[in-house]
ROSE-4610 file (N, C-alpha, C; in Angstrom, 1 decimal, always signed):
// ROSE-4610
residu = [M/M/M/L/L/L/S/S/S/V/V/V/L/L/L/T/T/T/A/A/A/L/L/L/G/G/G/P/P/P/D/D/D/V/V/V/A/A/A/D/D/D/H/H/H/F/F/F/A/A/A/E/E/E/T/T/T/V/V/V/E/E/E/S/S/S/V/V/V/V/V/V/A/A/A/Q/Q/Q/R/R/R/L/L/L/P/P/P/A/A/A/G/G/G/V/V/V/E/E/E/L/L/L/E/E/E/W/W/W/I/I/I/V/V/V/C/C/C/V/V/V/D/D/D/G/G/G/P/P/P/P/P/P/G/G/G/V/V/V/I/I/I/D/D/D/L/L/L/E/E/E/L/L/L/P/P/P/D/D/D/D/D/D/P/P/P/R/R/R/I/I/I/T/T/T/V/V/V/V/V/V/H/H/H/S/S/S/G/G/G/R/R/R/P/P/P/G/G/G/G/G/G/P/P/P/G/G/G/L/L/L/C/C/C/R/R/R/N/N/N/V/V/V/A/A/A/A/A/A/T/T/T/R/R/R/S/S/S/T/T/T/G/G/G/S/S/S/V/V/V/L/L/L/R/R/R/N/N/N/L/L/L/D/D/D/A/A/A/D/D/D/D/D/D/V/V/V/L/L/L/L/L/L/P/P/P/G/G/G/A/A/A/L/L/L/A/A/A/A/A/A/D/D/D/V/V/V/R/R/R/T/T/T/L/L/L/S/S/S/D/D/D/P/P/P/R/R/R/Y/Y/Y/G/G/G/W/W/W/C/C/C/T/T/T/S/S/S/E/E/E/A/A/A/L/L/L/D/D/D/L/L/L/L/L/L/P/P/P/D/D/D/G/G/G/T/T/T/T/T/T/R/R/R/A/A/A/F/F/F/A/A/A/T/T/T/G/G/G/G/G/G/R/R/R/D/D/D/R/R/R/D/D/D/I/I/I/A/A/A/R/R/R/G/G/G/E/E/E/I/I/I/V/V/V/E/E/E/Q/Q/Q/W/W/W/R/R/R/R/R/R/S/S/S/E/E/E/T/T/T/L/L/L/D/D/D/V/V/V/H/H/H/V/V/V/C/C/C/T/T/T/L/L/L/A/A/A/V/V/V/R/R/R/R/R/R/R/R/R/L/L/L/F/F/F/W/W/W/A/A/A/A/A/A/G/G/G/G/G/G/Y/Y/Y/T/T/T/A/A/A/L/L/L/P/P/P/R/R/R/S/S/S/E/E/E/D/D/D/V/V/V/A/A/A/L/L/L/L/L/L/A/A/A/R/R/R/L/L/L/S/S/S/A/A/A/Q/Q/Q/C/C/C/V/V/V/G/G/G/R/R/R/H/H/H/R/R/R/S/S/S/E/E/E/P/P/P/G/G/G/L/L/L/L/L/L/Y/Y/Y/R/R/R/K/K/K/W/W/W/P/P/P/G/G/G/Q/Q/Q/I/I/I/T/T/T/A/A/A/V/V/V/D/D/D/R/R/R/D/D/D/E/E/E/S/S/S/N/N/N/R/R/R/A/A/A/V/V/V/R/R/R/E/E/E/S/S/S/I/I/I/T/T/T/A/A/A/A/A/A/L/L/L/S/S/S/S/S/S]
num = [1/1/1/2/2/2/3/3/3/4/4/4/5/5/5/6/6/6/7/7/7/8/8/8/9/9/9/10/10/10/11/11/11/12/12/12/13/13/13/14/14/14/15/15/15/16/16/16/17/17/17/18/18/18/19/19/19/20/20/20/21/21/21/22/22/22/23/23/23/24/24/24/25/25/25/26/26/26/27/27/27/28/28/28/29/29/29/30/30/30/31/31/31/32/32/32/33/33/33/34/34/34/35/35/35/36/36/36/37/37/37/38/38/38/39/39/39/40/40/40/41/41/41/42/42/42/43/43/43/44/44/44/45/45/45/46/46/46/47/47/47/48/48/48/49/49/49/50/50/50/51/51/51/52/52/52/53/53/53/54/54/54/55/55/55/56/56/56/57/57/57/58/58/58/59/59/59/60/60/60/61/61/61/62/62/62/63/63/63/64/64/64/65/65/65/66/66/66/67/67/67/68/68/68/69/69/69/70/70/70/71/71/71/72/72/72/73/73/73/74/74/74/75/75/75/76/76/76/77/77/77/78/78/78/79/79/79/80/80/80/81/81/81/82/82/82/83/83/83/84/84/84/85/85/85/86/86/86/87/87/87/88/88/88/89/89/89/90/90/90/91/91/91/92/92/92/93/93/93/94/94/94/95/95/95/96/96/96/97/97/97/98/98/98/99/99/99/100/100/100/101/101/101/102/102/102/103/103/103/104/104/104/105/105/105/106/106/106/107/107/107/108/108/108/109/109/109/110/110/110/111/111/111/112/112/112/113/113/113/114/114/114/115/115/115/116/116/116/117/117/117/118/118/118/119/119/119/120/120/120/121/121/121/122/122/122/123/123/123/124/124/124/125/125/125/126/126/126/127/127/127/128/128/128/129/129/129/130/130/130/131/131/131/132/132/132/133/133/133/134/134/134/135/135/135/136/136/136/137/137/137/138/138/138/139/139/139/140/140/140/141/141/141/142/142/142/143/143/143/144/144/144/145/145/145/146/146/146/147/147/147/148/148/148/149/149/149/150/150/150/151/151/151/152/152/152/153/153/153/154/154/154/155/155/155/156/156/156/157/157/157/158/158/158/159/159/159/160/160/160/161/161/161/162/162/162/163/163/163/164/164/164/165/165/165/166/166/166/167/167/167/168/168/168/169/169/169/170/170/170/171/171/171/172/172/172/173/173/173/174/174/174/175/175/175/176/176/176/177/177/177/178/178/178/179/179/179/180/180/180/181/181/181/182/182/182/183/183/183/184/184/184/185/185/185/186/186/186/187/187/187/188/188/188/189/189/189/190/190/190/191/191/191/192/192/192/193/193/193/194/194/194/195/195/195/196/196/196/197/197/197/198/198/198/199/199/199/200/200/200/201/201/201/202/202/202/203/203/203/204/204/204/205/205/205/206/206/206/207/207/207/208/208/208/209/209/209/210/210/210/211/211/211/212/212/212/213/213/213/214/214/214/215/215/215/216/216/216/217/217/217/218/218/218/219/219/219/220/220/220/221/221/221/222/222/222/223/223/223/224/224/224/225/225/225/226/226/226/227/227/227/228/228/228/229/229/229/230/230/230/231/231/231/232/232/232/233/233/233]
x = [+6.7/+7.8/+7.4/+7.9/+7.7/+9.0/+9.0/+10.2/+10.2/+11.2/+11.4/+12.3/+11.9/+12.7/+13.2/+14.5/+15.2/+16.1/+15.9/+16.8/+17.8/+19.1/+20.1/+21.0/+21.0/+21.9/+22.9/+24.0/+25.0/+24.4/+23.3/+22.8/+22.2/+21.8/+21.2/+22.0/+23.2/+24.0/+24.3/+24.4/+24.8/+23.7/+22.5/+21.4/+21.0/+21.8/+21.3/+21.5/+22.5/+22.8/+21.5/+20.8/+19.6/+18.5/+18.4/+17.5/+17.8/+19.0/+19.4/+19.0/+19.3/+18.9/+17.4/+16.6/+15.2/+14.7/+15.3/+14.9/+15.3/+16.5/+17.0/+16.2/+15.7/+15.0/+13.5/+13.0/+11.6/+11.4/+10.2/+9.8/+8.4/+8.4/+7.2/+6.4/+5.2/+4.4/+5.0/+4.7/+5.2/+4.8/+5.8/+5.6/+5.9/+6.2/+6.4/+7.9/+8.6/+10.0/+10.2/+11.3/+11.7/+12.9/+12.9/+14.1/+14.1/+15.3/+15.5/+16.5/+15.9/+16.7/+17.1/+18.4/+18.9/+19.5/+19.0/+19.6/+20.3/+21.6/+22.4/+22.3/+22.1/+21.9/+23.2/+23.6/+24.9/+25.7/+26.9/+27.7/+28.3/+28.9/+29.5/+30.7/+30.8/+31.9/+31.4/+30.2/+29.8/+29.5/+29.1/+28.9/+29.6/+30.3/+31.0/+30.0/+29.5/+28.4/+29.0/+28.4/+28.7/+27.4/+27.2/+25.9/+26.2/+25.3/+25.5/+25.5/+26.1/+26.2/+24.8/+23.9/+22.5/+22.0/+21.7/+21.3/+20.1/+19.3/+18.1/+18.3/+19.6/+19.9/+20.6/+20.1/+20.8/+21.0/+22.3/+22.6/+22.8/+22.1/+22.2/+22.6/+22.9/+23.3/+22.4/+22.1/+21.3/+22.2/+23.5/+24.4/+24.7/+23.7/+23.8/+22.8/+23.2/+22.2/+20.9/+19.8/+18.5/+17.5/+17.9/+16.9/+16.2/+15.4/+14.8/+13.8/+13.0/+12.0/+12.7/+13.7/+14.5/+15.0/+15.6/+16.3/+15.2/+14.1/+13.1/+12.6/+12.4/+12.0/+13.1/+14.3/+15.4/+15.4/+15.2/+15.1/+13.9/+12.8/+11.6/+11.9/+12.7/+13.0/+13.8/+14.6/+15.4/+14.7/+13.5/+12.8/+12.0/+11.5/+10.7/+9.4/+9.2/+8.0/+6.7/+5.7/+4.3/+3.8/+4.5/+4.2/+5.5/+5.4/+6.5/+6.3/+7.3/+7.2/+8.3/+7.9/+8.9/+9.5/+10.8/+11.4/+12.5/+12.3/+13.4/+14.6/+15.8/+17.0/+17.3/+16.5/+16.8/+15.6/+14.7/+13.6/+13.9/+13.0/+13.2/+11.9/+11.9/+10.7/+10.5/+9.3/+8.9/+8.7/+8.9/+8.7/+7.3/+7.2/+5.9/+5.4/+6.1/+5.5/+5.3/+6.3/+6.1/+5.1/+5.1/+4.1/+2.7/+2.5/+1.2/+0.8/+1.8/+1.5/+1.1/+1.7/+1.4/+0.0/-0.4/-1.7/-2.8/-2.5/-3.5/-3.7/-2.6/-2.8/-3.1/-3.3/-3.8/-5.3/-5.9/-7.3/-7.4/-8.0/-8.0/-8.8/-9.5/-10.2/-9.2/-8.0/-7.1/-5.9/-5.6/-4.5/-3.2/-3.4/-2.3/-2.6/-1.6/-1.9/-0.9/-1.3/-0.4/-0.6/+0.2/+0.1/+0.4/+0.0/+0.5/+2.0/+2.5/+4.0/+4.2/+5.4/+5.8/+6.9/+6.9/+8.1/+9.2/+10.4/+11.6/+12.4/+12.4/+13.1/+14.6/+15.3/+16.8/+17.3/+16.5/+17.0/+16.6/+16.0/+15.7/+14.3/+13.5/+12.2/+11.2/+10.0/+9.1/+7.8/+7.0/+5.7/+4.8/+3.5/+2.5/+2.5/+2.3/+2.1/+0.7/+0.3/-1.2/-1.8/-2.4/-3.1/-4.5/-5.2/-6.5/-6.7/-5.6/-5.5/-6.4/-7.1/-8.0/-7.8/-8.1/-8.2/-9.3/-9.0/-10.1/-9.8/-10.8/-10.7/-10.5/-9.7/-9.6/-10.2/-11.3/-12.0/-11.2/-11.6/-11.0/-11.1/-10.0/-10.0/-9.9/-9.9/-9.8/-8.5/-7.4/-6.1/-5.9/-6.5/-6.5/-7.1/-8.3/-9.0/-8.3/-7.7/-6.9/-5.8/-5.0/-3.9/-4.3/-5.4/-5.9/-6.1/-6.6/-6.9/-5.6/-4.6/-3.5/-2.3/-1.1/+0.1/+0.1/-0.6/-0.5/-1.7/-1.3/-2.3/-2.6/-3.7/-3.9/-3.5/-2.7/-1.9/-0.5/+0.4/+1.8/+2.4/+2.7/+3.1/+4.4/+5.2/+6.5/+6.2/+5.0/+4.7/+4.0/+4.0/+3.2/+3.7/+2.8/+3.0/+2.0/+2.4/+1.5/+1.7/+0.6/+0.8/+1.6/+2.5/+3.5/+2.8/+1.7/+1.0/+0.5/-0.1/-0.7/+0.4/+1.6/+2.7/+3.1/+3.3/+3.7/+2.6/+1.3/+0.2/+0.1/+0.5/+0.5/+1.7/+2.7/+3.9/+5.0/+4.9/+6.0/+6.1/+7.2/+7.4/+7.5/+6.9/+6.8/+8.2/+8.5/+9.8/+9.6/+9.6/+9.4/+10.5/+10.9/+11.9/+11.5/+10.2/+9.7/+8.3/+7.7/+6.4/+6.2/+7.3/+7.2/+6.4/+6.5/+5.8/+4.3/+4.0/+2.6/+1.9/+2.6/+2.0/+1.7/+2.6/+2.3/+1.1/+1.0/-0.1/-1.4/-1.4/-2.6/-3.1/-2.1/-2.5/-3.0/-2.4/-3.0/-4.4/-4.6/-5.9/-6.9/-6.5/-7.5/-7.9/-7.1/-7.4/-8.1/-7.8/-8.3/-8.4/-9.1/-9.3/-8.0/-7.7/-6.5/-7.0/-6.0/-6.4/-5.3/-5.8/-4.9/-5.0/-3.8/-3.8/-3.4/-4.1/-3.8/-2.5/-2.1/-0.9/+0.3/+1.2/+2.4/+3.3/+3.8/+4.7/+6.1/+6.3/+7.5/+7.9/+9.2/+9.7/+10.2/+9.6/+9.9/+10.9/+12.1/+13.2/+13.0/+13.0/+13.0/+14.3/+14.9/+16.2/+16.4/+17.3/+17.3/+17.7/+18.4/+18.8/+17.8/+16.7/+15.7/+15.0/+14.7/+14.1/+12.9/+12.0/+10.8/+11.0/+12.2/+12.4/+12.7/+12.9/+13.1/+11.8/+11.8/+10.5/+10.0/+8.7/+8.0/+7.9/+8.2/+8.1/+6.8/+6.6/+5.4/+5.3/+6.4/+6.4/+5.8/+6.0/+5.5/+4.0/+3.4/+2.0/+1.4/+2.1/+1.6/+1.5/+2.6/+2.6/+1.5/+1.2/+0.2/-1.2/-1.4/-2.7/-2.9/-1.8/-1.9/-2.3/-1.6/-1.8/-3.2/-3.6/-4.9/-6.0/-5.8/-6.9/-7.0/-5.9/-6.0/-6.6/-6.3/-6.8/-8.3/-8.7/-10.1/-11.1/-10.5/-11.3/-12.0]
y = [+15.3/+15.0/+14.5/+13.3/+12.8/+13.0/+13.6/+13.8/+13.0/+12.1/+11.3/+12.1/+12.2/+12.9/+12.0/+12.0/+11.1/+11.9/+11.7/+12.2/+11.1/+11.5/+10.5/+10.9/+10.2/+10.4/+9.3/+9.6/+8.6/+7.3/+7.4/+6.2/+5.2/+5.6/+4.7/+4.4/+5.0/+4.9/+3.5/+2.6/+1.2/+0.5/+1.0/+0.3/+1.0/+2.0/+2.9/+2.2/+1.3/+0.8/+0.0/-0.7/-1.4/-0.4/+0.7/+1.7/+2.3/+2.6/+3.1/+2.2/+0.9/-0.1/-0.1/+0.1/+0.0/+1.2/+2.4/+3.6/+3.6/+3.2/+3.2/+2.2/+1.2/+0.1/+0.5/+1.6/+2.0/+2.4/+2.0/+2.4/+3.2/+4.4/+5.2/+5.2/+5.6/+5.6/+6.6/+6.3/+7.1/+8.6/+9.5/+10.9/+11.4/+10.5/+11.0/+10.7/+11.7/+11.7/+11.5/+11.0/+10.8/+11.6/+12.2/+12.8/+12.4/+12.2/+11.7/+12.7/+13.4/+14.4/+13.8/+13.5/+12.9/+14.1/+14.3/+15.4/+14.7/+15.0/+14.4/+15.3/+14.7/+15.5/+15.9/+17.1/+17.7/+18.3/+18.7/+19.3/+18.3/+18.7/+17.8/+17.1/+15.8/+15.0/+14.1/+14.4/+13.7/+12.2/+11.9/+10.6/+10.3/+9.2/+8.8/+8.1/+8.9/+8.3/+7.7/+6.5/+5.9/+5.7/+6.5/+6.5/+6.3/+5.6/+5.4/+6.7/+6.7/+7.9/+8.0/+8.7/+8.7/+10.2/+10.8/+12.2/+12.5/+11.5/+11.7/+11.9/+11.6/+11.7/+13.0/+13.8/+15.0/+14.9/+15.2/+15.1/+16.6/+16.9/+18.2/+17.9/+19.0/+18.9/+19.9/+19.5/+20.3/+21.4/+21.2/+22.2/+21.8/+22.0/+21.6/+20.4/+19.4/+18.3/+18.8/+18.3/+18.7/+17.6/+16.4/+15.3/+15.1/+14.1/+13.7/+14.8/+15.4/+16.4/+17.6/+18.1/+19.2/+18.8/+17.6/+17.2/+17.0/+16.4/+16.3/+17.6/+18.6/+19.9/+20.6/+20.4/+21.0/+20.3/+19.0/+18.2/+18.7/+19.0/+19.5/+20.8/+21.7/+23.0/+22.9/+21.8/+21.5/+20.7/+20.3/+19.4/+20.2/+19.6/+20.3/+19.5/+18.4/+17.5/+18.1/+17.8/+18.1/+17.2/+16.0/+15.1/+14.8/+14.8/+14.6/+13.2/+12.4/+11.1/+10.8/+10.6/+10.3/+8.9/+8.8/+7.4/+7.5/+6.8/+6.8/+6.0/+6.4/+5.9/+4.5/+3.9/+2.5/+1.6/+2.2/+1.4/+1.0/+0.2/-0.3/-0.3/+0.4/+0.5/-0.9/-1.3/-2.5/-2.1/-3.1/-2.7/-2.2/-1.1/-0.5/+0.5/+0.7/+1.5/+3.0/+3.6/+5.0/+5.1/+4.1/+4.2/+4.2/+3.4/+3.3/+4.7/+5.3/+6.7/+7.6/+7.6/+8.5/+8.2/+6.9/+6.6/+7.0/+6.8/+7.2/+8.7/+9.5/+11.0/+11.6/+10.8/+11.3/+11.6/+11.1/+11.3/+12.6/+13.6/+14.9/+14.9/+13.8/+13.8/+13.6/+13.1/+12.8/+13.8/+14.3/+15.1/+14.4/+13.2/+12.4/+10.9/+10.1/+8.6/+7.9/+6.7/+5.8/+4.4/+3.5/+2.1/+1.2/-0.1/-1.1/-1.2/-1.7/-1.9/-3.3/-3.8/-5.1/-4.7/-5.2/-5.1/-6.0/-5.4/-6.1/-6.4/-7.6/-8.0/-8.2/-8.2/-8.3/-9.5/-10.6/-11.9/-11.9/-10.8/-10.8/-11.2/-11.8/-12.2/-10.9/-11.1/-10.0/-10.5/-9.5/-9.8/-8.6/-8.9/-7.9/-6.8/-5.6/-4.5/-4.3/-4.3/-4.3/-3.0/-2.8/-1.6/-1.9/-1.0/-1.2/-2.3/-2.5/-3.6/-3.6/-2.6/-2.6/-1.3/-1.3/-0.1/+0.7/+2.0/+2.8/+4.3/+5.1/+6.5/+6.8/+7.9/+8.3/+9.7/+9.8/+11.0/+12.1/+13.4/+14.5/+14.4/+14.6/+14.5/+13.2/+12.1/+10.7/+10.5/+10.9/+10.7/+11.5/+12.7/+13.5/+12.7/+12.2/+11.4/+10.2/+9.5/+8.3/+8.6/+9.7/+10.1/+10.6/+11.2/+11.7/+10.6/+9.4/+8.3/+7.4/+7.4/+6.5/+7.0/+6.5/+6.8/+6.1/+5.0/+4.1/+4.4/+4.6/+4.8/+3.5/+3.5/+2.3/+2.4/+3.5/+3.6/+3.8/+3.5/+3.6/+4.9/+5.8/+7.2/+7.2/+6.2/+6.2/+6.0/+5.7/+5.5/+6.7/+7.8/+9.0/+9.6/+9.9/+10.7/+11.8/+13.0/+14.2/+15.2/+15.9/+16.9/+18.1/+18.6/+19.6/+20.8/+21.3/+22.5/+22.2/+21.0/+20.7/+20.5/+19.9/+19.8/+21.1/+22.1/+23.4/+24.2/+24.0/+24.6/+24.1/+22.8/+22.3/+22.6/+23.3/+23.7/+22.8/+21.7/+20.7/+19.9/+19.2/+18.4/+19.3/+18.8/+19.6/+19.6/+20.7/+20.8/+20.1/+18.8/+18.1/+17.0/+16.6/+15.6/+14.3/+14.0/+12.7/+12.9/+12.0/+12.1/+13.3/+13.8/+14.9/+14.5/+13.2/+12.7/+12.5/+12.0/+11.8/+13.2/+14.2/+15.5/+16.1/+15.9/+16.4/+15.7/+14.3/+13.6/+14.0/+14.3/+14.8/+16.1/+17.0/+18.3/+18.2/+17.2/+17.0/+16.4/+15.5/+14.9/+15.9/+16.9/+18.0/+18.8/+18.8/+19.6/+18.9/+17.6/+16.9/+15.4/+14.8/+13.3/+12.7/+11.5/+10.7/+9.4/+8.6/+7.3/+6.3/+5.1/+4.1/+2.9/+2.3/+1.1/-0.1/-1.2/-2.4/-3.2/-2.8/-3.5/-2.9/-3.7/-3.2/-2.5/-1.3/-0.6/-0.4/-0.9/-0.6/-1.8/-2.0/-2.8/-1.9/-2.0/-1.1/-1.8/-1.3/-2.0/-1.9/-3.0/-3.0/-3.4/-2.5/-2.8/-2.0/-2.4/-1.7/-0.2/+0.3/+1.6/+2.6/+2.1/+3.1/+3.9/+5.1/+6.1/+5.6/+4.9/+4.4/+3.2/+2.7/+1.6/+2.2/+3.5/+4.1/+4.3/+4.0/+4.2/+5.6/+5.7/+7.0/+7.6/+8.9/+9.5/+10.3/+10.8/+11.6/+12.9/+13.5/+14.7/+14.5/+13.3/+13.1/+13.0/+12.4/+12.3/+13.7/+14.6/+16.0/+16.7/+16.5/+17.1/+16.6/+15.3/+14.7/+15.3/+15.4/+15.9/+17.3/+18.1/+19.5/+19.7/+19.0/+19.2/+18.7/+17.5/+17.0/+17.9/+18.4/+19.3/+20.6/+21.1/+22.3/+22.0/+20.8/+20.4/+20.0/+19.6/+19.2/+20.3/+21.5/+22.6/+23.3]
z = [-22.8/-22.0/-20.6/-20.2/-18.9/-18.1/-17.0/-16.2/-15.0/-14.8/-13.6/-12.7/-11.4/-10.4/-9.4/-9.1/-8.1/-7.2/-5.9/-4.9/-4.6/-4.6/-4.4/-3.2/-2.1/-1.0/-0.8/-0.1/+0.1/+0.7/+1.5/+2.2/+1.2/+0.0/-0.9/-2.2/-2.2/-3.5/-3.8/-2.9/-3.2/-3.9/-3.9/-4.6/-5.9/-6.3/-7.4/-8.7/-8.9/-10.2/-10.8/-9.9/-10.4/-10.7/-10.0/-10.4/-11.7/-12.0/-13.3/-14.4/-14.3/-15.3/-15.6/-14.5/-14.7/-15.5/-15.3/-16.0/-17.4/-17.7/-19.1/-19.9/-19.3/-20.1/-20.4/-19.8/-20.0/-21.5/-21.9/-23.3/-23.2/-23.8/-23.7/-25.0/-25.0/-26.2/-27.3/-28.5/-29.6/-29.4/-29.6/-29.4/-28.0/-27.0/-25.7/-25.4/-24.8/-24.5/-23.0/-22.6/-21.2/-20.9/-19.7/-19.1/-17.7/-17.2/-15.8/-15.1/-14.1/-13.3/-12.0/-11.8/-10.6/-9.8/-8.6/-7.7/-6.6/-6.5/-5.5/-4.2/-3.1/-1.8/-1.3/-1.7/-1.3/-2.4/-2.2/-3.2/-4.2/-5.3/-6.2/-5.5/-5.8/-5.2/-4.0/-3.5/-2.3/-2.7/-3.9/-4.4/-5.7/-5.8/-7.0/-8.0/-8.9/-9.8/-11.0/-11.3/-12.6/-13.4/-14.4/-15.1/-16.6/-17.3/-18.7/-19.5/-20.6/-21.5/-22.2/-21.5/-22.0/-21.9/-23.0/-23.0/-22.2/-21.9/-21.2/-19.7/-19.2/-17.8/-17.5/-16.5/-16.1/-14.6/-14.1/-12.7/-12.2/-11.1/-10.5/-9.0/-8.3/-6.8/-6.0/-4.8/-4.0/-3.3/-3.3/-2.7/-1.2/-0.4/+1.0/+1.2/+2.0/+2.3/+2.9/+2.3/+2.8/+2.8/+2.3/+2.3/+1.0/+0.9/-0.4/-0.9/+0.0/-0.4/-1.1/-0.5/-1.1/-2.5/-2.6/-3.8/-4.9/-4.6/-5.6/-6.1/-5.2/-5.7/-6.6/-6.2/-7.0/-8.4/-8.4/-9.7/-10.5/-9.9/-10.6/-11.3/-10.6/-11.2/-12.5/-12.6/-13.8/-14.8/-14.6/-15.5/-16.5/-17.6/-18.6/-18.8/-18.2/-18.6/-18.1/-18.8/-18.3/-17.3/-17.1/-16.1/-15.3/-14.0/-13.1/-12.4/-12.4/-11.8/-10.8/-9.5/-8.5/-8.7/-8.4/-8.3/-7.3/-6.2/-5.1/-5.6/-5.2/-5.7/-5.3/-4.4/-4.0/-4.6/-5.4/-5.9/-7.4/-7.9/-9.3/-10.0/-11.2/-12.0/-12.7/-12.8/-13.5/-15.0/-15.9/-17.3/-17.6/-18.4/-18.7/-17.7/-16.6/-15.6/-16.0/-16.7/-17.1/-18.2/-19.1/-20.2/-19.6/-18.6/-17.9/-17.3/-16.7/-16.2/-17.3/-18.4/-19.5/-20.0/-20.1/-20.6/-19.6/-18.3/-17.3/-17.3/-17.4/-17.3/-18.6/-19.7/-20.9/-20.8/-19.7/-19.4/-18.5/-19.0/-18.3/-17.0/-16.7/-15.4/-14.3/-14.5/-13.4/-13.4/-12.2/-12.0/-11.5/-11.0/-10.6/-10.6/-10.5/-10.5/-9.6/-9.2/-8.5/-9.0/-8.6/-9.0/-7.8/-8.0/-7.0/-7.0/-6.0/-5.9/-5.2/-5.4/-4.8/-3.9/-2.6/-1.8/-2.3/-2.4/-2.8/-1.5/-1.1/+0.1/+0.0/+1.1/+1.0/+0.3/+0.4/-0.3/-1.8/-2.3/-3.7/-4.1/-3.1/-3.3/-3.2/-3.7/-3.6/-2.9/-2.4/-1.8/-2.1/-2.1/-2.4/-1.3/-1.8/-0.8/-0.6/+0.7/+1.1/+0.8/-0.4/-0.7/-1.2/-1.8/-2.3/-3.3/-4.1/-5.0/-6.2/-6.5/-7.7/-8.4/-9.7/-10.5/-10.0/-9.6/-9.1/-9.2/-9.2/-9.0/-7.6/-7.2/-5.9/-5.8/-5.0/-5.0/-4.3/-4.6/-3.9/-2.4/-1.7/-0.3/+0.3/-0.5/+0.1/+0.8/+0.2/+0.8/+2.1/+2.1/+3.3/+4.5/+4.2/+5.2/+5.6/+4.7/+5.0/+6.0/+5.6/+6.4/+7.8/+7.8/+9.1/+10.1/+9.6/+10.4/+10.7/+9.8/+10.0/+9.2/+9.7/+8.9/+7.6/+7.5/+6.3/+5.3/+4.1/+3.0/+2.3/+1.5/+0.7/-0.7/-1.0/-2.3/-1.9/-2.9/-2.6/-3.1/-2.2/-2.6/-3.4/-3.3/-4.1/-5.6/-6.0/-7.4/-8.0/-7.3/-7.7/-9.1/-10.0/-11.2/-11.1/-11.5/-11.3/-12.4/-12.8/-13.8/-13.2/-14.0/-13.5/-12.9/-13.5/-13.0/-11.6/-11.4/-10.1/-9.0/-9.4/-8.5/-7.9/-8.8/-8.2/-7.6/-8.0/-7.3/-5.9/-5.7/-4.3/-3.5/-4.1/-3.4/-3.5/-4.3/-4.4/-3.1/-2.9/-1.7/-0.5/+0.6/+1.8/+2.5/+3.1/+3.9/+5.3/+5.3/+6.5/+6.7/+7.9/+8.1/+7.6/+7.5/+6.9/+6.5/+5.8/+5.2/+4.3/+3.7/+2.8/+1.5/+1.2/+0.0/+0.2/+1.4/+1.8/+1.9/+2.5/+2.6/+1.2/+0.3/-1.1/-1.7/-1.5/-2.1/-1.4/-0.1/+0.5/-0.1/-0.3/-0.9/-2.3/-3.1/-4.4/-4.3/-3.4/-3.2/-2.9/-2.1/-1.8/-3.0/-4.0/-5.2/-6.3/-6.5/-7.7/-7.5/-8.5/-8.5/-9.0/-8.4/-8.9/-9.4/-9.9/-10.4/-9.9/-9.4/-8.9/-9.8/-10.2/-11.1/-10.3/-10.6/-9.8/-10.3/-11.6/-12.1/-11.4/-10.8/-10.1/-11.1/-10.7/-11.5/-10.8/-9.6/-8.8/-7.9/-7.8/-6.7/-5.7/-4.5/-3.4/-2.5/-2.5/-1.8/-0.2/+0.4/+1.9/+2.4/+3.2/+3.7/+5.0/+5.9/+7.3/+7.2/+6.2/+6.2/+5.6/+5.1/+4.5/+5.5/+5.1/+6.1/+6.7/+6.0/+6.6/+7.5/+7.6/+8.6/+10.0/+10.1/+11.4/+12.1/+13.4/+14.1/+14.0/+13.8/+13.8/+15.2/+15.3/+16.6/+16.8/+17.9/+18.2/+17.4/+17.1/+16.3/+15.0/+14.4/+13.0/+13.1/+14.1/+14.3/+14.4/+15.2/+15.3/+14.0/+13.2/+11.8/+11.0/+11.0/+10.2/+10.6/+11.9/+12.4/+12.0/+12.1/+11.7/+10.3/+9.4/+8.0/+7.6/+8.0/+7.6/+8.2/+9.3/+9.9/+9.0/+8.5/+7.7/+6.3/+5.8/+4.5/+4.5/+5.7/+5.8/+6.2/+6.6/+7.0/+5.8]
């Protein structure tokens, strides 16, 4: 079983229909099943959801608003897959993305994987995301060192797929106001080797309301420095 985890807040609900289409269209290798856990950020009724009648989709609620990290963790507790795959509610999976995750993590050398992504611009065009760009192993601690030096990684954290056991061993998504996904990836990197694929698996939507469009403040840098220092010691 591969479990896709999505945090859905009112701020991204307008883009969610395209995300739904991209998940439902995924095809996995024979013998592998898909489940999609969508966690709404808040109590029932906060978002008017229109979803296809698909038994693979489960909707849960966080109860009180807590942001994407909390919602992904709640979704993970309701999942059953041996592999957990993040998907933001405003992004779009490209065909074959989940099957590629399954194939990558069938290799026991890797605890997690990422892929290239394309920026999806407001006018519908795409552009390459500036990452490492090649198929490669990511050594233990490499993401920690990258994040220590800069806010920007050379892998796209929104494409993360990880073994369930390692996800919980790392504590799940960090309780931070931002960079909760990068902090998780850094902790995973401190534990085990990852794999990056050069074939794009995601359209990463760029729009003014996204969290990463907001200017980073000094407190976020302090958090980054504290976490990377601890993981490097």
